[in-house]
C-alpha positions as CSV (number, residue, x, y, z in Angstrom):
1,M,0.0,0.0,0.0
2,R,2.8,2.4,0.8
3,I,4.4,1.9,-2.6
4,R,1.1,2.4,-4.4
5,L,0.3,5.6,-2.6
6,L,3.8,7.0,-3.0
7,S,3.7,5.9,-6.6
8,I,0.5,7.9,-7.1
9,V,2.1,11.0,-5.4
10,V,5.3,10.7,-7.5
11,I,3.5,9.9,-10.7
12,S,1.1,12.8,-10.3
13,S,3.9,15.2,-9.5
14,V,6.0,14.0,-12.4
15,I,3.1,14.2,-14.8
16,L,2.3,17.7,-13.5
17,L,5.9,18.8,-13.9
18,A,6.2,17.1,-17.3
19,T,3.0,18.6,-18.5
20,G,3.9,22.0,-17.3
21,G,7.4,21.7,-18.8
22,G,6.1,20.4,-22.0
23,T,3.5,23.1,-22.3
24,G,6.2,25.7,-21.5
25,V,8.5,24.3,-24.1
26,Y,5.7,24.2,-26.6
27,L,4.7,27.8,-25.9
28,V,8.3,29.0,-26.1
29,N,8.8,27.2,-29.4
30,S,5.5,28.6,-30.7
31,A,6.6,32.1,-29.6
32,Q,10.0,31.6,-31.3
33,E,8.2,30.4,-34.4
34,S,6.2,33.6,-34.4
35,T,9.4,35.7,-34.1
36,D,11.1,33.6,-36.8
37,W,8.1,34.0,-39.1
38,A,8.0,37.7,-38.6
39,D,11.7,38.1,-39.3
40,L,11.5,36.0,-42.5
41,A,8.4,37.8,-43.7
42,S,9.8,41.2,-43.0
43,S,13.1,40.4,-44.8
44,T,11.1,39.1,-47.8
45,T,8.9,42.1,-48.3
46,A,11.6,44.4,-49.9
47,P,12.9,41.8,-52.4
48,A,9.3,40.9,-53.3
49,I,8.6,44.6,-54.2
50,L,11.7,44.8,-56.2
51,M,10.8,41.6,-58.1
52,V,7.3,42.9,-58.8
53,S,8.5,46.2,-60.1
54,A,11.3,44.6,-62.1
55,F,9.2,42.0,-63.9
56,Q,6.3,44.5,-64.5
57,E,8.9,46.8,-66.3
58,E,10.3,43.8,-68.2
59,R,6.8,42.7,-69.2
60,R,6.0,46.2,-70.5
61,L,9.3,46.5,-72.4
62,S,9.1,43.0,-73.8
63,L,5.6,43.7,-75.3
64,L,6.8,47.1,-76.7
65,R,9.8,45.2,-78.2
66,L,7.5,42.8,-79.9
67,A,5.4,45.8,-81.1
68,G,8.5,47.3,-82.8
69,D,9.5,50.0,-80.4
70,P,13.3,50.5,-80.9
71,P,14.0,52.3,-77.5
72,A,12.4,49.3,-75.7
73,A,14.9,46.9,-77.1
74,A,17.8,48.9,-75.5
75,A,16.1,49.4,-72.2
76,L,15.2,45.7,-72.0
77,V,18.8,44.6,-71.3
78,T,18.9,46.7,-68.1
79,A,15.4,45.6,-67.0
80,R,16.4,42.0,-67.4
81,Q,19.4,42.4,-65.2
82,R,17.3,44.0,-62.5
83,S,14.8,41.2,-62.8
84,D,17.5,38.5,-62.4
85,E,18.9,40.2,-59.3
86,A,15.4,40.5,-57.7
87,L,14.6,36.9,-58.6
88,A,17.8,35.6,-57.0
89,A,17.0,37.5,-53.8
90,V,13.4,36.2,-53.7
91,M,14.5,32.6,-54.3
92,A,17.0,32.8,-51.5
93,K,14.2,33.8,-49.2
94,G,12.1,30.9,-50.6
95,D,14.8,28.4,-49.3
96,A,14.4,30.0,-45.8
97,A,10.6,29.7,-46.0
98,R,10.9,26.0,-47.0
99,E,13.0,25.4,-43.8
100,L,10.6,27.3,-41.6
101,N,7.5,25.5,-43.0
102,P,8.6,22.4,-44.9
103,D,5.2,20.8,-45.2
104,G,3.1,23.9,-46.0
105,S,5.3,25.6,-48.7
106,R,7.3,22.9,-50.4
107,E,4.9,22.2,-53.2
108,D,4.2,25.9,-53.8
109,I,7.9,26.8,-54.0
110,E,8.7,23.9,-56.3
111,G,6.0,25.2,-58.6
112,Y,7.5,28.7,-58.5
113,N,10.9,27.4,-59.4
114,K,9.6,25.5,-62.4
115,L,8.0,28.8,-63.6
116,F,11.2,30.8,-63.0
117,A,13.2,28.2,-65.0
118,M,11.2,29.2,-68.1
119,V,12.3,32.9,-68.0
120,P,15.4,32.4,-70.4
121,T,13.2,30.6,-72.9
122,V,10.6,33.4,-73.0
123,R,13.3,36.0,-73.3
124,G,14.8,34.2,-76.2
125,G,11.4,34.1,-77.9
126,V,11.1,37.9,-77.4
127,D,14.5,38.6,-78.8
128,T,13.8,36.5,-81.9
129,R,10.2,37.8,-82.1
130,Q,9.1,34.2,-82.4
131,I,6.6,34.2,-79.5
132,P,3.1,35.7,-79.5
133,S,2.6,38.9,-77.4
134,A,-0.3,37.3,-75.5
135,D,1.9,34.4,-74.4
136,V,4.6,36.9,-73.2
137,F,2.0,38.9,-71.3
138,T,0.5,35.8,-69.7
139,F,3.9,34.4,-68.7
140,Y,5.2,37.6,-67.0
141,S,1.8,38.0,-65.3
142,Q,2.2,34.5,-63.9
143,V,5.7,35.3,-62.6
144,I,4.4,38.4,-60.9
145,G,1.5,36.4,-59.6
146,T,3.9,34.2,-57.7
147,I,4.6,37.1,-55.3
148,I,0.9,37.6,-54.8
149,A,0.4,33.8,-54.2
150,A,3.4,33.8,-51.8
151,S,1.8,36.7,-49.9
152,V,-1.4,34.7,-49.6
153,L,0.6,31.7,-48.5
154,A,2.3,33.8,-45.8
155,A,-1.1,34.8,-44.5
156,R,-2.2,31.2,-44.4
157,V,0.8,30.0,-42.4
158,A,0.8,33.0,-40.1
159,P,1.2,32.1,-36.4
160,D,-2.1,33.9,-35.5
161,A,-5.4,34.4,-37.2
162,K,-5.3,38.2,-36.5
163,I,-1.9,38.4,-38.2
164,G,-3.1,36.3,-41.1
165,I,-6.1,38.7,-41.6
166,E,-3.9,41.7,-41.6
167,L,-1.6,40.2,-44.2
168,G,-4.6,39.2,-46.3
169,H,-5.9,42.7,-46.3
170,G,-2.5,43.9,-47.4
171,V,-2.6,41.7,-50.5
172,E,-5.5,43.7,-51.9
173,P,-3.5,46.8,-52.8
174,L,-0.8,44.6,-54.3
175,R,-3.5,43.0,-56.5
176,A,-4.6,46.5,-57.5
177,A,-1.0,47.5,-58.4
178,E,-0.6,44.5,-60.6
179,A,-4.0,45.1,-62.4
180,L,-2.8,48.7,-63.0
181,S,0.5,47.6,-64.4
182,Q,-1.3,45.1,-66.8
183,A,-3.7,47.9,-68.0
184,D,-0.7,50.3,-68.4
185,T,1.2,47.7,-70.5
186,L,-1.8,46.9,-72.8
187,G,-2.5,50.6,-73.3
188,S,1.1,51.4,-74.0
189,V,1.3,48.7,-76.7
190,A,-2.0,50.0,-78.2
191,L,-0.6,53.5,-78.4
192,T,2.7,52.3,-79.9
193,N,0.8,50.2,-82.5
194,G,-1.6,53.0,-83.3
195,R,-4.6,50.6,-83.1
196,M,-6.6,48.6,-80.6
197,S,-8.8,45.7,-81.7
198,T,-12.1,44.9,-80.1
199,A,-10.6,42.0,-78.2
200,E,-7.7,44.2,-77.0
201,L,-10.2,46.9,-75.9
202,L,-12.2,44.3,-73.9
203,D,-9.0,43.0,-72.3
204,F,-7.9,46.5,-71.5
205,G,-11.3,47.4,-70.0
206,R,-11.3,44.2,-67.9
207,R,-7.9,45.1,-66.4
208,V,-9.0,48.7,-65.7
209,G,-12.2,47.4,-64.0
210,E,-10.1,44.9,-61.9
211,F,-7.7,47.7,-60.9
212,R,-10.5,50.0,-59.7
213,S,-12.5,47.3,-58.0
214,Q,-9.5,46.1,-56.1
215,V,-8.8,49.7,-54.9
216,T,-12.4,50.1,-53.9
217,Y,-12.3,46.7,-52.0
218,S,-9.1,47.7,-50.3
219,G,-10.9,50.7,-48.9
220,T,-13.4,48.4,-47.2
221,V,-10.8,46.2,-45.4
222,L,-8.0,48.6,-44.5
223,K,-8.2,50.6,-41.4
224,G,-6.6,53.5,-39.6
225,A,-3.4,54.8,-41.1
226,R,-3.4,52.4,-44.0
227,L,-6.9,53.6,-45.0
228,A,-5.7,57.2,-44.9
229,Q,-2.7,56.2,-46.9
230,L,-5.0,54.7,-49.6
231,G,-7.1,57.8,-49.5
232,A,-4.0,60.0,-50.2
233,V,-3.2,57.8,-53.2
234,T,-6.7,58.1,-54.8
235,A,-6.9,61.8,-54.1
236,G,-3.5,62.6,-55.6
237,P,-2.9,64.1,-59.1
238,D,-1.2,61.0,-60.4
239,W,-4.4,59.0,-59.7
240,Q,-6.5,61.6,-61.5
241,Q,-4.2,61.5,-64.5
242,V,-4.1,57.7,-64.7
243,T,-7.9,57.3,-64.4
244,A,-8.5,60.1,-67.0
245,M,-6.1,58.5,-69.5
246,Q,-7.8,55.1,-68.9
247,D,-11.2,56.7,-69.5
248,A,-10.0,58.4,-72.6
249,L,-8.6,55.2,-74.1
250,L,-11.8,53.3,-73.4
251,A,-13.8,56.1,-75.0
252,R,-11.5,56.3,-78.0
253,G,-11.7,52.6,-78.6
254,A,-15.5,52.7,-78.1
255,V,-16.1,54.8,-81.2
256,G,-14.3,52.1,-83.3
257,D,-11.5,54.4,-84.7
258,T,-8.2,53.8,-82.8
259,R,-6.2,55.9,-85.3
260,R,-8.0,59.2,-84.7
261,D,-5.8,62.1,-83.7
262,D,-8.1,63.2,-80.8
263,E,-6.1,64.8,-78.2
264,L,-5.4,62.5,-75.1
265,P,-5.1,63.9,-71.6
266,L,-1.5,62.8,-71.4
267,S,1.4,61.7,-73.6
268,L,2.6,58.1,-73.5
269,A,5.6,59.1,-71.4
270,G,3.4,61.2,-69.0
271,W,0.9,58.4,-68.6
272,Q,3.6,55.8,-67.8
273,D,5.2,58.1,-65.3
274,A,1.9,58.7,-63.5
275,S,1.1,55.0,-63.6
276,R,4.5,54.2,-62.1
277,H,3.9,56.6,-59.2
278,V,0.5,55.1,-58.4
279,N,1.8,51.6,-58.7
280,L,4.7,52.3,-56.4
281,A,2.3,53.9,-53.9
282,L,0.1,50.8,-53.9
283,Q,3.1,48.6,-53.4
284,R,4.3,50.7,-50.6
285,L,0.9,50.4,-49.0
286,W,1.2,46.6,-49.2
287,Q,4.6,46.8,-47.7
288,D,3.4,49.0,-44.8
289,Q,0.4,46.8,-44.1
290,S,2.7,43.8,-44.0
291,G,5.0,45.6,-41.7
292,D,2.1,46.2,-39.3
293,A,1.4,42.5,-39.2
294,H,5.1,41.7,-38.7
295,V,5.2,44.1,-35.7
296,I,2.2,42.4,-34.2
297,A,3.8,39.0,-34.7
298,R,7.1,40.1,-33.0
299,A,5.2,41.6,-30.1
300,Q,3.1,38.5,-29.7
301,G,6.2,36.3,-29.8
302,R,7.8,38.3,-27.0
303,T,4.7,38.2,-24.9
304,D,4.2,34.5,-25.5
305,T,7.8,33.8,-24.6
306,R,7.6,35.7,-21.3
307,N,4.3,34.1,-20.4
308,A,5.6,30.6,-21.2
309,L,8.7,31.0,-19.1
310,L,6.7,32.4,-16.2
311,G,4.1,29.7,-16.5
312,G,6.8,27.0,-16.7
313,A,8.5,28.3,-13.5
314,L,5.2,28.5,-11.7
315,V,4.2,24.9,-12.7
316,A,7.6,23.6,-11.6
317,L,7.2,25.4,-8.2
318,L,3.7,24.0,-7.8
319,A,4.8,20.5,-8.7
320,V,7.6,20.5,-6.1
321,G,5.3,21.9,-3.4
322,A,2.5,19.5,-4.3
323,F,4.9,16.6,-4.1
324,L,6.2,17.5,-0.6
325,V,2.7,18.1,0.8
326,A,1.3,14.9,-0.8
327,L,4.3,12.9,0.5
328,V,3.5,14.0,4.1
329,L,-0.2,13.3,3.8
330,A,0.4,10.0,2.1
331,N,2.7,8.8,5.0
332,R,0.0,9.7,7.5
333,F,-2.7,8.0,5.5
334,I,-0.5,4.9,5.2
335,A,-0.1,4.6,8.9
336,R,-3.8,4.9,9.5
337,M,-4.5,2.3,6.8
338,Q,-2.1,-0.2,8.4
339,R,-3.9,0.2,11.7
340,L,-7.3,-0.2,10.0
341,R,-6.0,-3.3,8.3
342,H,-4.8,-4.8,11.6
343,D,-8.0,-4.2,13.4
344,T,-10.3,-5.5,10.6
345,L,-8.2,-8.7,10.2
346,E,-8.4,-9.3,13.9
347,L,-12.1,-8.9,13.8
348,A,-12.6,-11.1,10.7
349,D,-10.1,-13.9,11.6
350,E,-10.7,-14.2,15.4
351,R,-13.8,-12.6,16.7
352,M,-16.2,-13.3,13.9
353,P,-15.5,-17.1,13.6
354,E,-15.8,-17.4,17.4
355,L,-19.2,-15.7,17.2
356,M,-20.4,-18.0,14.4
357,K,-19.4,-21.1,16.5
358,R,-21.5,-19.8,19.4
359,L,-24.5,-19.3,17.1
360,A,-24.1,-22.8,15.7
361,A,-24.0,-24.2,19.2
362,G,-27.4,-22.5,19.9
363,E,-26.1,-19.8,22.2
364,T,-28.2,-16.6,22.4
365,V,-26.2,-13.6,21.1
366,D,-26.9,-9.9,21.3
367,P,-25.7,-8.4,17.9
368,K,-25.0,-4.9,19.3
369,A,-23.1,-6.2,22.3
370,E,-21.0,-8.5,20.2
371,T,-20.1,-5.9,17.6
372,S,-16.7,-4.2,18.0
373,R,-16.4,-0.6,16.9
374,L,-13.5,0.7,14.8
375,D,-12.9,4.5,15.4
376,F,-10.8,6.2,12.8
377,G,-12.3,9.7,12.8
378,S,-14.8,11.3,10.4
379,D,-12.7,11.6,7.2
380,E,-12.9,9.2,4.2
381,L,-10.9,6.5,6.1
382,G,-13.1,7.0,9.1
383,Q,-16.1,6.6,6.9
384,V,-14.7,3.3,5.6
385,A,-14.2,2.1,9.1
386,A,-17.8,3.2,10.0
387,A,-19.1,1.4,6.9
388,F,-17.2,-1.8,8.1
389,N,-18.8,-1.4,11.5
390,R,-22.2,-1.3,9.9
391,A,-21.4,-4.2,7.7
392,H,-20.1,-6.2,10.7
393,L,-23.3,-5.4,12.7
394,A,-25.4,-6.4,9.7
395,A,-23.6,-9.6,9.2
396,V,-23.9,-10.6,12.9
397,S,-27.6,-9.6,12.9
398,A,-28.2,-11.6,9.8
399,A,-26.4,-14.6,11.2
400,V,-28.5,-14.4,14.4
401,A,-31.7,-13.9,12.5
402,E,-31.0,-16.8,10.1
403,A,-30.2,-19.1,13.0
404,R,-33.4,-18.2,14.7
405,T,-35.4,-18.5,11.5
406,R,-34.0,-21.9,10.7
407,A,-34.7,-23.2,14.1
408,G,-38.2,-21.8,14.1
409,I,-39.1,-23.1,10.6
410,N,-37.7,-26.6,11.4
411,T,-39.7,-26.7,14.5
412,V,-42.9,-25.5,12.8
413,F,-42.5,-27.9,9.9
414,L,-41.8,-30.9,12.2
415,N,-44.7,-30.1,14.5
416,I,-47.1,-29.8,11.7
417,A,-45.8,-32.8,9.9
418,H,-45.9,-35.1,12.9
419,R,-49.4,-34.0,13.8
420,S,-50.6,-34.6,10.2
421,Q,-48.9,-38.0,10.2
422,V,-50.8,-39.1,13.3
423,V,-54.1,-38.0,11.7
424,V,-53.4,-39.6,8.3
425,H,-52.3,-42.9,9.8
426,R,-55.5,-43.1,11.8
427,Q,-57.5,-42.1,8.7
428,L,-55.8,-44.8,6.5
429,A,-56.4,-47.4,9.2
430,L,-60.1,-46.6,9.3
431,L,-60.3,-46.6,5.5
432,D,-58.7,-50.0,5.3
433,R,-61.2,-51.4,7.8
434,A,-64.1,-49.8,5.9
435,E,-62.9,-51.1,2.6
436,R,-62.7,-54.7,4.0
437,D,-66.2,-54.4,5.4
438,E,-67.9,-52.7,2.5
439,A,-69.6,-54.9,-0.1
440,N,-71.3,-52.1,-2.2
441,A,-69.3,-51.4,-5.3
442,D,-70.1,-47.7,-5.5
443,Q,-69.3,-47.2,-1.9
444,L,-66.1,-49.1,-2.2
445,E,-65.1,-46.9,-5.2
446,L,-65.7,-43.8,-3.0
447,L,-63.6,-45.4,-0.2
448,F,-60.8,-46.0,-2.7
449,Q,-60.8,-42.4,-3.7
450,L,-60.7,-41.3,-0.1
451,D,-57.8,-43.7,0.4
452,H,-55.9,-42.1,-2.5
453,L,-56.4,-38.6,-1.1
454,A,-55.2,-39.7,2.3
455,T,-52.1,-41.2,0.7
456,R,-51.3,-37.9,-0.9
457,T,-51.9,-36.1,2.4
458,R,-49.4,-38.5,4.0
459,R,-46.8,-37.6,1.3
460,N,-47.3,-33.9,1.9
461,A,-46.7,-34.4,5.6
462,E,-43.5,-36.4,4.7
463,N,-42.5,-33.4,2.6
464,L,-42.6,-31.2,5.6
465,I,-40.6,-33.7,7.6
466,I,-37.9,-33.8,4.8
467,L,-37.7,-30.0,4.7
468,G,-37.3,-30.1,8.5
469,G,-34.2,-32.2,8.2
470,E,-35.7,-35.5,9.4
471,Q,-36.7,-38.8,7.7
472,P,-40.3,-40.1,7.2
473,G,-41.4,-42.9,9.3
474,R,-42.2,-45.4,6.5
475,R,-39.8,-48.4,6.3
476,W,-39.6,-51.7,4.3
477,R,-38.0,-54.8,5.7
478,N,-37.3,-56.4,2.3
479,P,-36.3,-55.2,-1.2
480,V,-39.2,-54.2,-3.5
481,A,-39.5,-54.9,-7.3
482,L,-39.1,-51.8,-9.4
483,I,-42.5,-52.4,-11.1
484,D,-44.2,-52.5,-7.7
485,L,-42.3,-49.4,-6.6
486,V,-43.4,-47.5,-9.7
487,R,-47.0,-48.6,-9.2
488,G,-46.8,-47.3,-5.6
489,A,-45.5,-43.9,-6.9
490,V,-48.4,-43.8,-9.4
491,A,-50.9,-44.6,-6.6
492,E,-49.7,-41.6,-4.7
493,S,-50.0,-39.2,-7.7
494,M,-52.9,-36.9,-8.1
495,D,-53.8,-37.6,-11.8
496,Y,-52.8,-41.3,-11.7
497,T,-55.2,-42.0,-14.6
498,R,-53.0,-40.0,-17.0
499,I,-49.8,-41.9,-16.1
500,Q,-48.9,-44.7,-18.4
501,T,-46.2,-47.2,-17.3
502,K,-44.1,-48.8,-20.0
503,E,-41.8,-51.8,-19.9
504,L,-39.6,-51.8,-16.7
505,P,-36.6,-54.0,-16.0
506,E,-37.1,-56.9,-13.5
507,V,-34.9,-55.5,-10.7
508,R,-35.6,-54.7,-7.1
509,I,-34.6,-51.8,-5.0
510,A,-32.9,-52.1,-1.5
511,S,-35.4,-51.8,1.3
512,H,-33.8,-48.8,3.0
513,A,-34.3,-46.7,-0.2
514,V,-37.8,-47.9,-1.1
515,A,-39.8,-45.2,0.7
516,D,-37.6,-42.3,-0.6
517,V,-37.6,-43.6,-4.2
518,I,-41.4,-44.0,-4.2
519,H,-41.7,-40.4,-2.8
520,L,-39.2,-39.1,-5.4
521,L,-40.9,-40.7,-8.3
522,A,-44.3,-39.6,-7.1
523,E,-43.2,-35.9,-6.9
524,L,-41.8,-36.1,-10.5
525,M,-45.1,-37.6,-11.7
526,D,-47.1,-34.9,-10.0
527,N,-45.0,-32.2,-11.6
528,A,-45.4,-33.9,-15.0
529,T,-49.2,-34.0,-14.7
530,A,-49.5,-30.5,-13.2
531,F,-47.4,-28.8,-16.0
532,S,-48.9,-30.6,-19.0
533,P,-52.3,-30.4,-20.7
534,P,-55.2,-32.3,-18.9
535,E,-55.6,-34.7,-21.7
536,A,-51.9,-35.5,-22.2
537,Q,-50.3,-38.7,-21.0
538,V,-47.3,-39.0,-18.8
539,L,-45.0,-41.9,-19.7
540,V,-42.9,-43.8,-17.2
541,S,-40.3,-46.2,-18.4
542,G,-37.0,-47.8,-17.2
543,V,-33.9,-49.5,-18.4
544,V,-30.8,-51.0,-16.9
545,V,-27.7,-49.0,-17.8
546,G,-24.0,-49.2,-16.9
547,R,-24.2,-47.3,-13.7
548,G,-27.5,-48.6,-12.4
549,I,-31.2,-48.2,-13.4
550,A,-32.5,-45.3,-15.4
551,V,-36.2,-44.4,-14.8
552,E,-37.7,-41.8,-17.1
553,V,-40.8,-39.7,-16.5
554,T,-41.8,-37.8,-19.7
555,D,-44.6,-35.3,-20.1
556,Q,-46.0,-33.4,-23.0
557,G,-46.2,-30.0,-21.5
558,L,-44.8,-26.6,-22.4
559,G,-41.3,-27.3,-21.1
560,M,-39.0,-24.8,-19.6
561,A,-36.7,-22.0,-20.8
562,E,-33.0,-22.9,-21.1
563,G,-32.1,-20.7,-18.2
564,E,-34.7,-22.1,-15.9
565,L,-33.9,-25.6,-16.9
566,A,-30.2,-25.0,-16.1
567,E,-31.2,-23.6,-12.7
568,R,-33.4,-26.6,-11.9
569,N,-30.6,-29.1,-12.8
570,A,-28.1,-27.2,-10.7
571,M,-30.5,-27.4,-7.7
572,L,-31.1,-31.1,-8.3
573,A,-27.3,-31.8,-8.5
574,D,-26.5,-29.7,-5.4
575,P,-29.5,-29.0,-3.3
576,P,-29.1,-25.8,-1.2
577,E,-29.9,-25.5,2.5
578,F,-33.6,-25.0,3.0
579,S,-34.7,-21.5,3.9
580,V,-37.4,-19.0,3.1
581,A,-35.3,-17.8,0.2
582,T,-35.2,-21.3,-1.3
583,L,-38.9,-21.2,-2.0
584,Q,-39.1,-17.6,-3.4
585,G,-39.9,-16.7,-7.1
586,N,-40.9,-19.5,-9.4
587,S,-39.5,-22.3,-7.2
588,R,-41.2,-25.7,-7.2
589,L,-41.3,-27.3,-3.8
590,G,-41.6,-30.8,-5.3
591,L,-38.3,-30.5,-7.1
592,F,-36.6,-29.3,-3.9
593,V,-37.9,-32.4,-2.1
594,V,-36.7,-34.5,-5.0
595,A,-33.2,-33.0,-4.7
596,K,-33.1,-33.7,-1.0
597,L,-34.2,-37.3,-1.4
598,A,-31.9,-38.0,-4.3
599,S,-28.8,-36.6,-2.5
600,R,-29.6,-38.9,0.5
601,H,-29.1,-42.1,-1.7
602,N,-26.7,-40.7,-4.3
603,I,-29.4,-40.8,-6.9
604,S,-28.9,-38.6,-10.0
605,V,-31.9,-36.6,-11.3
606,R,-31.6,-34.5,-14.5
607,L,-34.2,-32.7,-16.5
608,S,-34.1,-32.2,-20.2
609,E,-36.5,-31.3,-23.1
610,S,-38.5,-34.3,-24.3
611,V,-39.3,-35.2,-27.9
612,Y,-42.8,-33.9,-27.3
613,G,-41.5,-30.4,-26.3
614,G,-42.2,-31.1,-22.6
615,I,-39.8,-32.2,-19.9
616,R,-38.1,-35.6,-19.5
617,A,-36.9,-36.4,-16.0
618,V,-34.2,-39.1,-15.9
619,V,-33.7,-40.8,-12.4
620,L,-30.5,-42.8,-12.3
621,I,-30.7,-45.2,-9.4
622,P,-27.1,-46.4,-8.6
623,S,-26.3,-50.1,-8.9
624,A,-25.6,-50.2,-5.1
625,L,-29.4,-49.9,-4.6
626,A,-30.4,-52.6,-7.1
627,E,-30.6,-56.4,-6.6
628,A,-31.8,-59.4,-8.7
629,A,-35.6,-59.6,-9.2
630,D,-36.1,-63.2,-8.2
631,Q,-35.9,-62.5,-4.5
632,S,-38.2,-59.5,-4.5
633,S,-40.9,-59.2,-1.9
634,P,-44.3,-57.5,-2.6
635,I,-45.1,-54.3,-0.9
636,S,-48.7,-55.2,-0.1
637,G,-50.0,-53.6,3.0
638,Q,-47.8,-50.5,2.6
639,F,-49.9,-48.8,-0.1
640,P,-52.9,-49.9,-2.1
641,A,-52.1,-53.0,-4.2
642,V,-54.7,-52.0,-6.8
643,L,-55.0,-48.4,-8.1
644,P,-58.3,-46.7,-7.7
645,R,-60.4,-47.1,-10.8
646,A,-61.1,-44.1,-13.0
């Protein structure tokens, strides 16, 4: 017990300490992940902006190069160098992102790398002018889209939902900047070519609409300083010039003549300069919004780290204190448990057996005076001791009550039985004399019926004697043939007219067992007739087997359920001590008497389902009770030699 209690204390303290330590380590790691994420995201923002700007410029110049603009070819070389430098810086950050979140970003980064690997091929197509402008536009838009997708990925893997939301809101200005750059590129190419087809006009209009809707949506999600920053962009002169130029191009293309010399609000160079200013302002807005999220992540990481360390130290202190307190309490409890164990064993091993011996000897016992009290206070252990005191008192009281009940029941049964026997014996003697003197057949028949009822009354009295623990007074001096014995049992049965006796072996039963075997068979026959239809026959047969004589009593009743049948067979194999509880429920008194009689002579009785659906009772009389039939003596004078006529 000591080891178990101390084990509980130690295990609980260790679990508490391990849980607290593990939680602290987890929180510290989570806080460090927040800080690492913020550092990586912050260091990635500037290279990402450079890459967006560089590839937007390379896309514009590449399309102008394909449109035949000579200055664009010269500027394209410098733009490509800037793009390569920006791409290298972003890819380096991508390797760091893969280490920070290997499962969440591996597939995305691998897809980006495959796209970046196609840059030299596209550039070669532009230089040879062997690639469609639409394909070039789509490709560079996909490259720039990787930065937008990476921003969305960063928001998805953010350490906190609030941080992720802030980053997601910052992506909206970046989408607007890219839509503006796409519209600027398409418009520049149209002005360079001097024409704009209907498809190109629709595509240009779609980019312009996307740009303006993204700016409008950004105004609904941004807050505070960033919302004011967006307002400054849309209220500035560059914004006015850009939107005026876009509206003019849309209106010019809408009349169907893209070569008209209508005066535009701005020159191509002025428009591109204003668009670049608005684009950079929107990118800066994305950078500032992302910076706000990074500041929140770093602050949260510092707070989480501090809280984790404080919490871990507090848990460790509590674990040590709890262990020391629990150790002291456990030792006290163990000492009290040992004393309780000693006292209860002394009571169970010494005092209780002595008390049971006194009860068995018939001594009068006062349960309260004989019950020893265990006093262990009023706590849980004291309540256990009090419960044991109550259990001990209940056990002593029950033992005393049972002893008194058994003695009283046996006395009542025996008194009733002996009185009934005296009356029945006198009644049978009078009936025998009346039968011998009566010549009238009808009156004789009536006397035979009275004789039969008196015989049954005698058996009921014998049942009470058996239940009281004594033996009936009927005795035989000589062995009796089995056929006569069965007839005697039939004569004692209530519905004897329904009992049909089949072929029986020519054996005889030892004299000292005759009365009990007749009684046993009569009880089984009564049960068979009582639990079968009134018109059904009960069959009695016998055969010599290896272990003795088997007598079968088979009825055509409803039978028993499997559970009930198993209970009856268990009682017949090992009859319990007789008490009031023995006769409760659906108990059959006749079967209990059968069990007691069978155990007295080592006779086996077993019930099973008959072929008719009823019950077949097999009575196995051991060979020790059987003798050869040629020396049998009749049993005339002990019960009617002739059964009453129906």
